[in-house]
mmCIF file as gemmi writes it, N, C-alpha and C atoms, coordinates in Angstrom:
data_model
loop_
_atom_site.group_PDB
_atom_site.id
_atom_site.type_symbol
_atom_site.label_atom_id
_atom_site.label_alt_id
_atom_site.label_comp_id
_atom_site.label_asym_id
_atom_site.label_entity_id
_atom_site.label_seq_id
_atom_site.pdbx_PDB_ins_code
_atom_site.Cartn_x
_atom_site.Cartn_y
_atom_site.Cartn_z
_atom_site.occupancy
_atom_site.B_iso_or_equiv
_atom_site.pdbx_formal_charge
_atom_site.auth_seq_id
_atom_site.auth_asym_id
_atom_site.pdbx_PDB_model_num
ATOM 1 N N . MET Axp A 1 ? -0.861 -14.572 -1.517 1 0 ? 1 A 1
ATOM 2 C CA . MET Axp A 1 ? -0.486 -13.199 -1.876 1 0 ? 1 A 1
ATOM 3 C C . MET Axp A 1 ? -1.025 -12.226 -0.895 1 0 ? 1 A 1
ATOM 4 N N . ALA Axp A 2 ? 0.09 -11.503 -0.404 1 0 ? 2 A 1
ATOM 5 C CA . ALA Axp A 2 ? -0.497 -10.428 0.511 1 0 ? 2 A 1
ATOM 6 C C . ALA Axp A 2 ? -0.498 -8.992 -0.2 1 0 ? 2 A 1
ATOM 7 N N . LEU Axp A 3 ? -1.345 -8.223 0.498 1 0 ? 3 A 1
ATOM 8 C CA . LEU Axp A 3 ? -1.496 -6.82 -0.071 1 0 ? 3 A 1
ATOM 9 C C . LEU Axp A 3 ? -1.056 -5.749 1.191 1 0 ? 3 A 1
ATOM 10 N N . THR Axp A 4 ? -0.229 -5.082 0.785 1 0 ? 4 A 1
ATOM 11 C CA . THR Axp A 4 ? 0.124 -4.085 1.826 1 0 ? 4 A 1
ATOM 12 C C . THR Axp A 4 ? -0.381 -2.785 1.376 1 0 ? 4 A 1
ATOM 13 N N . ILE Axp A 5 ? -1.165 -2.117 2.05 1 0 ? 5 A 1
ATOM 14 C CA . ILE Axp A 5 ? -1.671 -0.8 1.45 1 0 ? 5 A 1
ATOM 15 C C . ILE Axp A 5 ? -0.851 0.312 2.162 1 0 ? 5 A 1
ATOM 16 N N . LEU Axp A 6 ? -0.984 0.297 3.437 1 0 ? 6 A 1
ATOM 17 C CA . LEU Axp A 6 ? -0.182 1.195 4.236 1 0 ? 6 A 1
ATOM 18 C C . LEU Axp A 6 ? 0.587 0.639 5.283 1 0 ? 6 A 1
ATOM 19 N N . THR Axp A 7 ? 1.927 0.994 5.284 1 0 ? 7 A 1
ATOM 20 C CA . THR Axp A 7 ? 2.728 0.768 6.458 1 0 ? 7 A 1
ATOM 21 C C . THR Axp A 7 ? 3.579 1.916 6.938 1 0 ? 7 A 1
ATOM 22 N N . ALA Axp A 8 ? 3.842 1.831 8.202 1 0 ? 8 A 1
ATOM 23 C CA . ALA Axp A 8 ? 4.4 2.96 8.895 1 0 ? 8 A 1
ATOM 24 C C . ALA Axp A 8 ? 5.034 2.567 10.052 1 0 ? 8 A 1
ATOM 25 N N . CYS Axp A 9 ? 6.131 3.389 10.412 1 0 ? 9 A 1
ATOM 26 C CA . CYS Axp A 9 ? 6.973 3.153 11.61 1 0 ? 9 A 1
ATOM 27 C C . CYS Axp A 9 ? 6.617 4.206 12.714 1 0 ? 9 A 1
ATOM 28 N N . GLY Axp A 10 ? 6.677 3.837 13.878 1 0 ? 10 A 1
ATOM 29 C CA . GLY Axp A 10 ? 6.434 4.901 14.843 1 0 ? 10 A 1
ATOM 30 C C . GLY Axp A 10 ? 5.312 4.594 15.848 1 0 ? 10 A 1
ATOM 31 N N . GLN Axp A 11 ? 5.416 5.467 16.913 1 0 ? 11 A 1
ATOM 32 C CA . GLN Axp A 11 ? 4.412 5.226 18.149 1 0 ? 11 A 1
ATOM 33 C C . GLN Axp A 11 ? 3.093 5.958 17.796 1 0 ? 11 A 1
ATOM 34 N N . GLU Axp A 12 ? 2.707 6.924 16.969 1 0 ? 12 A 1
ATOM 35 C CA . GLU Axp A 12 ? 1.782 7.854 16.931 1 0 ? 12 A 1
ATOM 36 C C . GLU Axp A 12 ? 1.018 7.222 15.61 1 0 ? 12 A 1
ATOM 37 N N . MET Axp A 13 ? -0.325 7.397 15.967 1 0 ? 13 A 1
ATOM 38 C CA . MET Axp A 13 ? -1.461 6.867 14.921 1 0 ? 13 A 1
ATOM 39 C C . MET Axp A 13 ? -2.097 8.043 14.419 1 0 ? 13 A 1
ATOM 40 N N . LYS Axp A 14 ? -2.257 8.11 13.075 1 0 ? 14 A 1
ATOM 41 C CA . LYS Axp A 14 ? -2.987 9.397 12.52 1 0 ? 14 A 1
ATOM 42 C C . LYS Axp A 14 ? -3.906 8.777 11.569 1 0 ? 14 A 1
ATOM 43 N N . GLU Axp A 15 ? -5.246 9.194 11.644 1 0 ? 15 A 1
ATOM 44 C CA . GLU Axp A 15 ? -6.226 8.883 10.632 1 0 ? 15 A 1
ATOM 45 C C . GLU Axp A 15 ? -5.92 9.799 9.338 1 0 ? 15 A 1
ATOM 46 N N . VAL Axp A 16 ? -5.924 9.123 8.323 1 0 ? 16 A 1
ATOM 47 C CA . VAL Axp A 16 ? -5.932 9.702 6.93 1 0 ? 16 A 1
ATOM 48 C C . VAL Axp A 16 ? -7.283 9.679 6.255 1 0 ? 16 A 1
ATOM 49 N N . ASP Axp A 17 ? -7.876 10.968 6.051 1 0 ? 17 A 1
ATOM 50 C CA . ASP Axp A 17 ? -9 10.874 5.287 1 0 ? 17 A 1
ATOM 51 C C . ASP Axp A 17 ? -8.895 10.858 3.751 1 0 ? 17 A 1
ATOM 52 N N . VAL Axp A 18 ? -9.031 9.729 3.117 1 0 ? 18 A 1
ATOM 53 C CA . VAL Axp A 18 ? -8.888 9.421 1.917 1 0 ? 18 A 1
ATOM 54 C C . VAL Axp A 18 ? -10.085 10.124 0.804 1 0 ? 18 A 1
ATOM 55 N N . SER Axp A 19 ? -11.045 10.477 1.485 1 0 ? 19 A 1
ATOM 56 C CA . SER Axp A 19 ? -12.252 11.096 0.561 1 0 ? 19 A 1
ATOM 57 C C . SER Axp A 19 ? -12.257 12.467 0.289 1 0 ? 19 A 1
ATOM 58 N N . ASP Axp A 20 ? -11.167 13.208 0.962 1 0 ? 20 A 1
ATOM 59 C CA . ASP Axp A 20 ? -11.249 14.828 0.585 1 0 ? 20 A 1
ATOM 60 C C . ASP Axp A 20 ? -10.589 15.06 -0.667 1 0 ? 20 A 1
ATOM 61 N N . GLY Axp A 21 ? -9.987 14.277 -1.494 1 0 ? 21 A 1
ATOM 62 C CA . GLY Axp A 21 ? -9.301 14.618 -2.565 1 0 ? 21 A 1
ATOM 63 C C . GLY Axp A 21 ? -7.935 15.148 -2.637 1 0 ? 21 A 1
ATOM 64 N N . ARG Axp A 22 ? -7.316 15.24 -1.465 1 0 ? 22 A 1
ATOM 65 C CA . ARG Axp A 22 ? -6.175 15.808 -1.251 1 0 ? 22 A 1
ATOM 66 C C . ARG Axp A 22 ? -4.988 14.751 -1.549 1 0 ? 22 A 1
ATOM 67 N N . VAL Axp A 23 ? -5.303 13.428 -1.934 1 0 ? 23 A 1
ATOM 68 C CA . VAL Axp A 23 ? -4.348 12.45 -2.053 1 0 ? 23 A 1
ATOM 69 C C . VAL Axp A 23 ? -3.884 12.742 -3.498 1 0 ? 23 A 1
ATOM 70 N N . SER Axp A 24 ? -2.53 12.507 -3.777 1 0 ? 24 A 1
ATOM 71 C CA . SER Axp A 24 ? -1.908 12.636 -5.175 1 0 ? 24 A 1
ATOM 72 C C . SER Axp A 24 ? -2.679 11.755 -6.008 1 0 ? 24 A 1
ATOM 73 N N . HIS Axp A 25 ? -2.709 12.164 -7.367 1 0 ? 25 A 1
ATOM 74 C CA . HIS Axp A 25 ? -3.188 11.365 -8.467 1 0 ? 25 A 1
ATOM 75 C C . HIS Axp A 25 ? -2.409 10.318 -8.953 1 0 ? 25 A 1
ATOM 76 N N . VAL Axp A 26 ? -1.146 10.083 -8.635 1 0 ? 26 A 1
ATOM 77 C CA . VAL Axp A 26 ? -0.287 9.203 -9.005 1 0 ? 26 A 1
ATOM 78 C C . VAL Axp A 26 ? -0.047 8.05 -7.968 1 0 ? 26 A 1
ATOM 79 N N . LEU Axp A 27 ? -0.665 6.808 -8.481 1 0 ? 27 A 1
ATOM 80 C CA . LEU Axp A 27 ? -0.489 5.586 -7.906 1 0 ? 27 A 1
ATOM 81 C C . LEU Axp A 27 ? 0.684 4.723 -8.346 1 0 ? 27 A 1
ATOM 82 N N . SER Axp A 28 ? 1.515 4.312 -7.423 1 0 ? 28 A 1
ATOM 83 C CA . SER Axp A 28 ? 2.587 3.449 -7.873 1 0 ? 28 A 1
ATOM 84 C C . SER Axp A 28 ? 2.349 2.073 -7.186 1 0 ? 28 A 1
ATOM 85 N N . ILE Axp A 29 ? 2.271 1.128 -8.185 1 0 ? 29 A 1
ATOM 86 C CA . ILE Axp A 29 ? 2.123 -0.399 -7.895 1 0 ? 29 A 1
ATOM 87 C C . ILE Axp A 29 ? 3.415 -1.202 -7.825 1 0 ? 29 A 1
ATOM 88 N N . GLN Axp A 30 ? 3.921 -1.605 -6.806 1 0 ? 30 A 1
ATOM 89 C CA . GLN Axp A 30 ? 5.253 -2.383 -6.756 1 0 ? 30 A 1
ATOM 90 C C . GLN Axp A 30 ? 4.967 -3.78 -6.443 1 0 ? 30 A 1
ATOM 91 N N . LYS Axp A 31 ? 5.364 -4.655 -7.262 1 0 ? 31 A 1
ATOM 92 C CA . LYS Axp A 31 ? 5.307 -6.17 -6.861 1 0 ? 31 A 1
ATOM 93 C C . LYS Axp A 31 ? 6.697 -6.627 -6.361 1 0 ? 31 A 1
ATOM 94 N N . VAL Axp A 32 ? 6.582 -7.318 -5.193 1 0 ? 32 A 1
ATOM 95 C CA . VAL Axp A 32 ? 7.776 -7.856 -4.68 1 0 ? 32 A 1
ATOM 96 C C . VAL Axp A 32 ? 7.704 -9.435 -4.684 1 0 ? 32 A 1
ATOM 97 N N . GLU Axp A 33 ? 8.79 -10.165 -5.468 1 0 ? 33 A 1
ATOM 98 C CA . GLU Axp A 33 ? 8.732 -11.56 -5.661 1 0 ? 33 A 1
ATOM 99 C C . GLU Axp A 33 ? 10.082 -12.063 -5.074 1 0 ? 33 A 1
ATOM 100 N N . ASN Axp A 34 ? 9.878 -13.009 -4.008 1 0 ? 34 A 1
ATOM 101 C CA . ASN Axp A 34 ? 11.033 -13.723 -3.459 1 0 ? 34 A 1
ATOM 102 C C . ASN Axp A 34 ? 11.742 -12.77 -2.706 1 0 ? 34 A 1
ATOM 103 N N . ASN Axp A 35 ? 11.04 -11.629 -1.971 1 0 ? 35 A 1
ATOM 104 C CA . ASN Axp A 35 ? 11.682 -10.751 -1.154 1 0 ? 35 A 1
ATOM 105 C C . ASN Axp A 35 ? 12.55 -9.658 -1.963 1 0 ? 35 A 1
ATOM 106 N N . LYS Axp A 36 ? 12.376 -9.6 -3.418 1 0 ? 36 A 1
ATOM 107 C CA . LYS Axp A 36 ? 13.053 -8.533 -4.323 1 0 ? 36 A 1
ATOM 108 C C . LYS Axp A 36 ? 12.206 -8.077 -5.213 1 0 ? 36 A 1
ATOM 109 N N . SER Axp A 37 ? 12.642 -6.858 -5.439 1 0 ? 37 A 1
ATOM 110 C CA . SER Axp A 37 ? 11.849 -6.012 -6.689 1 0 ? 37 A 1
ATOM 111 C C . SER Axp A 37 ? 12.788 -5.25 -7.586 1 0 ? 37 A 1
ATOM 112 N N . SER Axp A 38 ? 12.189 -4.794 -8.452 1 0 ? 38 A 1
ATOM 113 C CA . SER Axp A 38 ? 12.946 -3.928 -9.539 1 0 ? 38 A 1
ATOM 114 C C . SER Axp A 38 ? 12.169 -3.063 -10.203 1 0 ? 38 A 1
ATOM 115 N N . ASP Axp A 39 ? 12.563 -2.238 -11.05 1 0 ? 39 A 1
ATOM 116 C CA . ASP Axp A 39 ? 11.843 -1.074 -11.643 1 0 ? 39 A 1
ATOM 117 C C . ASP Axp A 39 ? 10.763 -1.92 -12.708 1 0 ? 39 A 1
ATOM 118 N N . SER Axp A 40 ? 11.305 -2.964 -13.196 1 0 ? 40 A 1
ATOM 119 C CA . SER Axp A 40 ? 10.58 -3.717 -14.194 1 0 ? 40 A 1
ATOM 120 C C . SER Axp A 40 ? 9.161 -4.471 -13.555 1 0 ? 40 A 1
ATOM 121 N N . LEU Axp A 41 ? 9.124 -4.442 -12.251 1 0 ? 41 A 1
ATOM 122 C CA . LEU Axp A 41 ? 7.963 -4.88 -11.482 1 0 ? 41 A 1
ATOM 123 C C . LEU Axp A 41 ? 7.146 -3.54 -10.897 1 0 ? 41 A 1
ATOM 124 N N . ARG Axp A 42 ? 7.324 -2.493 -11.456 1 0 ? 42 A 1
ATOM 125 C CA . ARG Axp A 42 ? 6.655 -1.316 -10.885 1 0 ? 42 A 1
ATOM 126 C C . ARG Axp A 42 ? 5.842 -0.651 -11.904 1 0 ? 42 A 1
ATOM 127 N N . ALA Axp A 43 ? 4.616 -0.26 -11.614 1 0 ? 43 A 1
ATOM 128 C CA . ALA Axp A 43 ? 3.7 0.461 -12.553 1 0 ? 43 A 1
ATOM 129 C C . ALA Axp A 43 ? 3.168 1.8 -12.074 1 0 ? 43 A 1
ATOM 130 N N . LEU Axp A 44 ? 3.064 2.75 -12.716 1 0 ? 44 A 1
ATOM 131 C CA . LEU Axp A 44 ? 2.689 3.875 -12.248 1 0 ? 44 A 1
ATOM 132 C C . LEU Axp A 44 ? 1.133 4.177 -13.069 1 0 ? 44 A 1
ATOM 133 N N . ARG Axp A 45 ? 0.318 4.641 -12.162 1 0 ? 45 A 1
ATOM 134 C CA . ARG Axp A 45 ? -1.057 4.808 -12.675 1 0 ? 45 A 1
ATOM 135 C C . ARG Axp A 45 ? -1.597 6.207 -12.289 1 0 ? 45 A 1
ATOM 136 N N . ARG Axp A 46 ? -2 6.97 -13.317 1 0 ? 46 A 1
ATOM 137 C CA . ARG Axp A 46 ? -2.442 8.226 -13.351 1 0 ? 46 A 1
ATOM 138 C C . ARG Axp A 46 ? -3.92 8.538 -13.458 1 0 ? 46 A 1
ATOM 139 N N . ASN Axp A 47 ? -4.476 7.441 -13.825 1 0 ? 47 A 1
ATOM 140 C CA . ASN Axp A 47 ? -6.152 7.531 -14.012 1 0 ? 47 A 1
ATOM 141 C C . ASN Axp A 47 ? -6.832 7.717 -12.862 1 0 ? 47 A 1
ATOM 142 N N . ALA Axp A 48 ? -7.508 8.686 -12.718 1 0 ? 48 A 1
ATOM 143 C CA . ALA Axp A 48 ? -8.169 9.207 -11.576 1 0 ? 48 A 1
ATOM 144 C C . ALA Axp A 48 ? -9.398 8.341 -11.148 1 0 ? 48 A 1
ATOM 145 N N . GLU Axp A 49 ? -9.983 7.678 -12.132 1 0 ? 49 A 1
ATOM 146 C CA . GLU Axp A 49 ? -11.128 6.824 -11.858 1 0 ? 49 A 1
ATOM 147 C C . GLU Axp A 49 ? -10.576 5.482 -11.155 1 0 ? 49 A 1
ATOM 148 N N . ASP Axp A 50 ? -9.458 4.831 -11.708 1 0 ? 50 A 1
ATOM 149 C CA . ASP Axp A 50 ? -8.822 3.763 -11.146 1 0 ? 50 A 1
ATOM 150 C C . ASP Axp A 50 ? -8.313 3.99 -9.842 1 0 ? 50 A 1
ATOM 151 N N . ASN Axp A 51 ? -7.717 5.234 -9.434 1 0 ? 51 A 1
ATOM 152 C CA . ASN Axp A 51 ? -7.202 5.456 -8.245 1 0 ? 51 A 1
ATOM 153 C C . ASN Axp A 51 ? -8.275 5.71 -7.396 1 0 ? 51 A 1
ATOM 154 N N . LYS Axp A 52 ? -9.424 6.222 -7.697 1 0 ? 52 A 1
ATOM 155 C CA . LYS Axp A 52 ? -10.659 6.407 -6.766 1 0 ? 52 A 1
ATOM 156 C C . LYS Axp A 52 ? -11.217 5.075 -6.286 1 0 ? 52 A 1
ATOM 157 N N . GLU Axp A 53 ? -11.107 4.192 -7.46 1 0 ? 53 A 1
ATOM 158 C CA . GLU Axp A 53 ? -11.65 2.956 -7.138 1 0 ? 53 A 1
ATOM 159 C C . GLU Axp A 53 ? -10.903 2.167 -5.912 1 0 ? 53 A 1
ATOM 160 N N . ILE Axp A 54 ? -9.521 2.321 -6.11 1 0 ? 54 A 1
ATOM 161 C CA . ILE Axp A 54 ? -8.692 1.703 -5.069 1 0 ? 54 A 1
ATOM 162 C C . ILE Axp A 54 ? -8.988 2.353 -3.75 1 0 ? 54 A 1
ATOM 163 N N . LEU Axp A 55 ? -8.868 3.701 -3.622 1 0 ? 55 A 1
ATOM 164 C CA . LEU Axp A 55 ? -9.234 4.36 -2.348 1 0 ? 55 A 1
ATOM 165 C C . LEU Axp A 55 ? -10.619 4.054 -1.756 1 0 ? 55 A 1
ATOM 166 N N . ASP Axp A 56 ? -11.518 3.872 -2.636 1 0 ? 56 A 1
ATOM 167 C CA . ASP Axp A 56 ? -12.854 3.524 -2.064 1 0 ? 56 A 1
ATOM 168 C C . ASP Axp A 56 ? -12.776 2.019 -1.496 1 0 ? 56 A 1
ATOM 169 N N . LYS Axp A 57 ? -11.957 1.229 -2.104 1 0 ? 57 A 1
ATOM 170 C CA . LYS Axp A 57 ? -11.887 -0.007 -1.289 1 0 ? 57 A 1
ATOM 171 C C . LYS Axp A 57 ? -11.399 0.064 0.112 1 0 ? 57 A 1
ATOM 172 N N . ILE Axp A 58 ? -10.319 0.893 0.116 1 0 ? 58 A 1
ATOM 173 C CA . ILE Axp A 58 ? -9.514 0.876 1.626 1 0 ? 58 A 1
ATOM 174 C C . ILE Axp A 58 ? -10.17 1.921 2.481 1 0 ? 58 A 1
ATOM 175 N N . ASP Axp A 59 ? -11.026 2.849 2.071 1 0 ? 59 A 1
ATOM 176 C CA . ASP Axp A 59 ? -11.841 3.727 2.905 1 0 ? 59 A 1
ATOM 177 C C . ASP Axp A 59 ? -12.478 2.904 3.77 1 0 ? 59 A 1
ATOM 178 N N . GLY Axp A 60 ? -12.247 3.264 5.222 1 0 ? 60 A 1
ATOM 179 C CA . GLY Axp A 60 ? -12.915 2.505 6.42 1 0 ? 60 A 1
ATOM 180 C C . GLY Axp A 60 ? -12.395 1.013 6.613 1 0 ? 60 A 1
ATOM 181 N N . MET Axp A 61 ? -11.425 0.689 6.026 1 0 ? 61 A 1
ATOM 182 C CA . MET Axp A 61 ? -10.732 -0.496 6.214 1 0 ? 61 A 1
ATOM 183 C C . MET Axp A 61 ? -10.065 -0.679 7.485 1 0 ? 61 A 1
ATOM 184 N N . GLU Axp A 62 ? -10.242 -1.604 8.34 1 0 ? 62 A 1
ATOM 185 C CA . GLU Axp A 62 ? -9.487 -1.681 9.639 1 0 ? 62 A 1
ATOM 186 C C . GLU Axp A 62 ? -8.272 -1.916 9.521 1 0 ? 62 A 1
ATOM 187 N N . ILE Axp A 63 ? -7.47 -1.396 10.328 1 0 ? 63 A 1
ATOM 188 C CA . ILE Axp A 63 ? -5.67 -1.46 10.332 1 0 ? 63 A 1
ATOM 189 C C . ILE Axp A 63 ? -5.457 -2.742 11.085 1 0 ? 63 A 1
ATOM 190 N N . GLU Axp A 64 ? -4.695 -3.556 10.793 1 0 ? 64 A 1
ATOM 191 C CA . GLU Axp A 64 ? -4.063 -4.678 11.625 1 0 ? 64 A 1
ATOM 192 C C . GLU Axp A 64 ? -2.869 -4.108 11.909 1 0 ? 64 A 1
ATOM 193 N N . ARG Axp A 65 ? -2.603 -4.183 13.301 1 0 ? 65 A 1
ATOM 194 C CA . ARG Axp A 65 ? -1.377 -3.683 13.891 1 0 ? 65 A 1
ATOM 195 C C . ARG Axp A 65 ? -0.385 -4.871 14.113 1 0 ? 65 A 1
ATOM 196 N N . LYS Axp A 66 ? 0.96 -4.881 13.406 1 0 ? 66 A 1
ATOM 197 C CA . LYS Axp A 66 ? 1.705 -5.973 13.707 1 0 ? 66 A 1
ATOM 198 C C . LYS Axp A 66 ? 3.142 -5.207 14.047 1 0 ? 66 A 1
ATOM 199 N N . GLY Axp A 67 ? 3.833 -6.195 14.73 1 0 ? 67 A 1
ATOM 200 C CA . GLY Axp A 67 ? 5.298 -5.76 15.141 1 0 ? 67 A 1
ATOM 201 C C . GLY Axp A 67 ? 6.083 -5.845 13.92 1 0 ? 67 A 1
ATOM 202 N N . GLN Axp A 68 ? 7.247 -5.241 13.814 1 0 ? 68 A 1
ATOM 203 C CA . GLN Axp A 68 ? 8.141 -5.264 12.662 1 0 ? 68 A 1
ATOM 204 C C . GLN Axp A 68 ? 8.605 -6.676 12.333 1 0 ? 68 A 1
ATOM 205 N N . GLY Axp A 69 ? 8.957 -7.546 13.151 1 0 ? 69 A 1
ATOM 206 C CA . GLY Axp A 69 ? 9.264 -8.853 13.048 1 0 ? 69 A 1
ATOM 207 C C . GLY Axp A 69 ? 8.151 -9.679 12.315 1 0 ? 69 A 1
ATOM 208 N N . LYS Axp A 70 ? 6.836 -9.606 12.861 1 0 ? 70 A 1
ATOM 209 C CA . LYS Axp A 70 ? 5.663 -10.143 12.125 1 0 ? 70 A 1
ATOM 210 C C . LYS Axp A 70 ? 5.313 -9.789 10.804 1 0 ? 70 A 1
ATOM 211 N N . LEU Axp A 71 ? 5.551 -8.505 10.639 1 0 ? 71 A 1
ATOM 212 C CA . LEU Axp A 71 ? 5.372 -7.913 9.313 1 0 ? 71 A 1
ATOM 213 C C . LEU Axp A 71 ? 6.334 -8.531 8.199 1 0 ? 71 A 1
ATOM 214 N N . LEU Axp A 72 ? 7.677 -8.388 8.587 1 0 ? 72 A 1
ATOM 215 C CA . LEU Axp A 72 ? 8.602 -8.847 7.789 1 0 ? 72 A 1
ATOM 216 C C . LEU Axp A 72 ? 8.507 -10.193 7.393 1 0 ? 72 A 1
ATOM 217 N N . GLU Axp A 73 ? 8.033 -11.08 8.473 1 0 ? 73 A 1
ATOM 218 C CA . GLU Axp A 73 ? 7.796 -12.486 8.337 1 0 ? 73 A 1
ATOM 219 C C . GLU Axp A 73 ? 6.769 -12.841 7.295 1 0 ? 73 A 1
ATOM 220 N N . LYS Axp A 74 ? 5.73 -12.027 7.282 1 0 ? 74 A 1
ATOM 221 C CA . LYS Axp A 74 ? 4.576 -12.227 6.395 1 0 ? 74 A 1
ATOM 222 C C . LYS Axp A 74 ? 4.913 -11.794 4.974 1 0 ? 74 A 1
ATOM 223 N N . LEU Axp A 75 ? 5.625 -10.534 4.982 1 0 ? 75 A 1
ATOM 224 C CA . LEU Axp A 75 ? 6.02 -10.116 3.554 1 0 ? 75 A 1
ATOM 225 C C . LEU Axp A 75 ? 7.033 -11.135 2.836 1 0 ? 75 A 1
ATOM 226 N N . GLU Axp A 76 ? 7.996 -11.813 3.552 1 0 ? 76 A 1
ATOM 227 C CA . GLU Axp A 76 ? 9.045 -12.394 3.165 1 0 ? 76 A 1
ATOM 228 C C . GLU Axp A 76 ? 8.56 -13.923 2.739 1 0 ? 76 A 1
ATOM 229 N N . SER Axp A 77 ? 7.243 -14.359 3.262 1 0 ? 77 A 1
ATOM 230 C CA . SER Axp A 77 ? 6.671 -15.555 3.069 1 0 ? 77 A 1
ATOM 231 C C . SER Axp A 77 ? 6.043 -15.724 1.661 1 0 ? 77 A 1
ATOM 232 N N . GLN Axp A 78 ? 5.746 -14.683 1.128 1 0 ? 78 A 1
ATOM 233 C CA . GLN Axp A 78 ? 4.822 -14.539 -0.363 1 0 ? 78 A 1
ATOM 234 C C . GLN Axp A 78 ? 5.078 -13.565 -1.102 1 0 ? 78 A 1
ATOM 235 N N . ASN Axp A 79 ? 4.774 -13.546 -2.226 1 0 ? 79 A 1
ATOM 236 C CA . ASN Axp A 79 ? 4.873 -12.29 -3.048 1 0 ? 79 A 1
ATOM 237 C C . ASN Axp A 79 ? 3.747 -11.342 -2.688 1 0 ? 79 A 1
ATOM 238 N N . THR Axp A 80 ? 4.138 -10.025 -2.862 1 0 ? 80 A 1
ATOM 239 C CA . THR Axp A 80 ? 3.516 -8.944 -2.218 1 0 ? 80 A 1
ATOM 240 C C . THR Axp A 80 ? 3.229 -7.823 -3.308 1 0 ? 80 A 1
ATOM 241 N N . TYR Axp A 81 ? 2.286 -7.141 -3.225 1 0 ? 81 A 1
ATOM 242 C CA . TYR Axp A 81 ? 1.975 -5.919 -3.967 1 0 ? 81 A 1
ATOM 243 C C . TYR Axp A 81 ? 1.886 -4.815 -3.14 1 0 ? 81 A 1
ATOM 244 N N . VAL Axp A 82 ? 2.719 -3.7 -3.357 1 0 ? 82 A 1
ATOM 245 C CA . VAL Axp A 82 ? 2.739 -2.844 -2.387 1 0 ? 82 A 1
ATOM 246 C C . VAL Axp A 82 ? 2.134 -1.357 -3.305 1 0 ? 82 A 1
ATOM 247 N N . TYR Axp A 83 ? 1.054 -0.879 -2.793 1 0 ? 83 A 1
ATOM 248 C CA . TYR Axp A 83 ? 0.489 0.356 -3.278 1 0 ? 83 A 1
ATOM 249 C C . TYR Axp A 83 ? 0.598 1.723 -2.498 1 0 ? 83 A 1
ATOM 250 N N . SER Axp A 84 ? 0.986 2.646 -3.235 1 0 ? 84 A 1
ATOM 251 C CA . SER Axp A 84 ? 1.254 3.829 -2.561 1 0 ? 84 A 1
ATOM 252 C C . SER Axp A 84 ? 1.01 5.038 -3.386 1 0 ? 84 A 1
ATOM 253 N N . PHE Axp A 85 ? 0.506 6.055 -2.892 1 0 ? 85 A 1
ATOM 254 C CA . PHE Axp A 85 ? 0.232 7.232 -3.496 1 0 ? 85 A 1
ATOM 255 C C . PHE Axp A 85 ? 1.467 8.311 -3.243 1 0 ? 85 A 1
ATOM 256 N N . SER Axp A 86 ? 1.926 8.979 -4.304 1 0 ? 86 A 1
ATOM 257 C CA . SER Axp A 86 ? 2.895 9.838 -4.101 1 0 ? 86 A 1
ATOM 258 C C . SER Axp A 86 ? 2.672 11.334 -4.885 1 0 ? 86 A 1
C-alpha cells in the first residue's frame, strides 16, 4: 500500500508550514483501488484532533522527488490512499 500525502506538478518548490493553523479543517481521504476510485471510497473528516494528528505525522517529513512516470507506475501498481486538505 502506498500513501500519497502531497503531490504537485511544476518546477518550483515551496515549503508549507502545517503548524501555523491556516490549513483547512476538512480532510478528504480517497482510496484508489486498481487505479480507480469513486465517491463510495471517499471520506471527509472534520475532527480537528484527527486532522492535527495527521499533520503532526507529516510535519518535517522528507519529500521524495519522482518523475511523473515513476509516480504513476508506483500509484498504478498498488492500492493507494490520497489525503488532502481543502
